[in-house]
C-alpha positions as CSV (number, residue, x, y, z in Angstrom):
1,M,-76.7,-110.0,139.4
2,N,-76.3,-114.1,138.0
3,A,-78.1,-116.4,139.1
4,Y,-76.2,-117.8,141.7
5,D,-75.9,-114.6,143.2
6,F,-79.4,-114.1,143.3
7,F,-79.9,-117.9,144.7
8,N,-77.3,-117.1,147.7
9,F,-79.3,-113.9,148.8
10,T,-82.5,-115.3,148.6
11,V,-81.3,-118.6,150.8
12,T,-79.6,-116.1,153.2
13,A,-82.6,-114.0,153.5
14,W,-84.8,-116.6,154.2
15,H,-82.4,-118.1,156.7
16,L,-82.0,-115.1,158.2
17,Q,-85.3,-114.9,159.6
18,N,-86.6,-117.8,159.7
19,D,-83.6,-119.1,161.5
20,W,-81.4,-116.3,163.2
21,L,-83.9,-113.6,163.9
22,K,-86.9,-116.4,165.1
23,N,-84.5,-118.6,167.5
24,D,-81.6,-116.0,168.5
25,R,-83.5,-113.6,171.3
26,E,-80.5,-112.4,172.9
27,G,-78.8,-111.6,169.6
28,R,-81.7,-109.9,167.5
29,P,-82.6,-106.7,167.6
30,A,-84.7,-105.8,170.3
31,H,-87.7,-105.1,167.9
32,A,-87.4,-107.5,165.0
33,M,-89.4,-109.5,166.1
34,R,-92.8,-107.5,166.5
35,K,-91.5,-105.8,163.1
36,I,-91.8,-109.2,161.6
37,N,-95.8,-109.8,162.7
38,Q,-97.1,-106.3,162.1
39,A,-95.2,-106.8,158.1
40,P,-98.5,-106.2,155.9
41,E,-99.4,-109.6,154.2
42,Q,-98.4,-108.8,150.6
43,M,-94.1,-108.8,152.7
44,K,-94.7,-112.0,154.2
45,E,-95.6,-113.1,151.1
46,V,-92.7,-111.8,149.2
47,V,-90.7,-113.1,152.4
48,N,-92.8,-116.9,151.6
49,I,-91.2,-116.5,148.0
50,A,-87.8,-116.3,150.2
51,R,-88.8,-119.5,151.3
52,D,-90.4,-121.4,148.2
53,I,-86.7,-121.1,146.3
54,T,-85.0,-122.0,149.6
55,N,-87.2,-124.9,150.0
56,G,-87.5,-126.1,146.3
57,S,-84.4,-125.9,145.2
58,K,-83.0,-128.1,148.7
59,H,-86.0,-130.9,148.5
60,F,-86.9,-130.2,144.7
61,K,-90.1,-129.1,145.3
62,L,-92.0,-126.7,146.1
63,D,-94.4,-127.3,149.2
64,K,-93.5,-130.0,152.4
65,P,-96.1,-131.7,154.4
66,N,-96.7,-129.2,157.8
67,M,-95.3,-126.4,156.0
68,D,-97.8,-123.2,154.9
69,K,-98.7,-123.9,151.0
70,K,-96.4,-122.4,148.7
71,V,-96.5,-119.0,147.3
72,V,-95.1,-118.9,143.8
73,E,-97.3,-119.7,141.4
74,K,-94.8,-119.6,138.1
75,V,-91.0,-118.8,137.7
76,H,-91.0,-116.9,134.4
77,A,-88.0,-116.8,131.9
78,P,-86.2,-113.3,131.6
79,E,-88.7,-110.9,129.8
80,I,-89.4,-106.8,129.6
81,R,-91.9,-106.2,132.2
82,D,-90.9,-103.1,134.3
83,W,-88.9,-99.9,133.9
84,H,-85.9,-101.5,135.3
85,S,-86.1,-104.7,132.5
86,Y,-86.6,-102.1,129.9
87,F,-83.6,-99.7,130.3
88,F,-81.5,-102.3,132.0
89,G,-82.5,-105.8,130.2
90,P,-85.0,-108.5,130.6
91,K,-84.7,-110.1,134.1
92,H,-86.8,-113.4,135.3
93,G,-89.9,-112.9,137.4
94,I,-91.9,-114.8,139.9
95,S,-95.8,-114.6,140.4
96,T,-98.6,-115.0,142.7
97,K,-101.5,-115.1,143.3
98,S,-101.5,-111.4,144.4
99,A,-98.4,-109.7,142.5
100,Y,-95.6,-110.3,139.8
101,Y,-92.3,-109.5,141.0
102,S,-89.5,-109.0,138.9
103,T,-86.2,-110.2,140.4
104,S,-84.9,-106.0,140.7
105,D,-88.4,-106.4,142.6
106,F,-87.5,-109.3,144.9
107,L,-84.4,-107.9,145.7
108,F,-85.3,-104.3,146.0
109,L,-88.2,-105.4,148.8
110,V,-86.0,-107.7,150.7
111,H,-83.3,-105.5,151.1
112,E,-85.2,-102.3,152.0
113,Y,-87.3,-105.0,154.2
114,F,-84.3,-105.9,156.3
115,V,-83.0,-102.9,156.7
116,W,-85.7,-102.0,158.3
117,V,-86.6,-105.1,160.8
118,F,-82.6,-104.8,161.9
119,S,-83.2,-101.2,162.8
120,D,-83.1,-101.2,166.5
121,N,-85.1,-97.5,166.2
122,L,-88.0,-97.7,168.4
123,H,-89.3,-95.2,166.0
124,A,-89.0,-96.9,163.1
125,T,-91.6,-99.4,164.3
126,E,-93.8,-98.4,160.8
127,F,-93.7,-99.8,157.7
128,P,-91.7,-98.3,155.5
129,K,-93.5,-96.6,152.7
130,N,-91.2,-97.0,150.5
131,I,-91.4,-100.9,150.5
132,A,-95.5,-99.7,150.5
133,E,-95.8,-98.6,147.7
134,H,-93.1,-100.5,145.7
135,L,-95.5,-103.7,146.7
136,S,-98.5,-102.2,145.6
137,L,-96.4,-101.1,142.3
138,C,-96.3,-105.0,142.0
139,S,-99.9,-106.1,142.7
140,S,-100.7,-104.2,139.8
141,N,-98.4,-106.0,137.3
142,V,-100.6,-109.0,138.0
């Protein structure tokens, strides 16, 4: 994935949650806000990575007054640090205080998160195990 595609994905993800889901009461899936609120803190951190990248690129800094503190500690140059980059080539990475996410990790987590959030199945309100397991792997890569 090239840098523009990654940036576009990230900006779209942030605005899907922050603007559309939070503000369109009639158009959003019925259980979306419950799922967003019950997501574990580490998943919220991943969503806030999207916020930091989106706002940082727009305002040229990661913090704005009256916003939560930034979560992105460092954006890494391409490196081989996980199994995906070992097989498919060096990937950029993002460090927070609690985890390291390759761009592949970030894309997977955000995609699976939105698959869950947008599912309107009443029985699918429990946070998915595949996402929780992947978040745990990223925490162990600090």
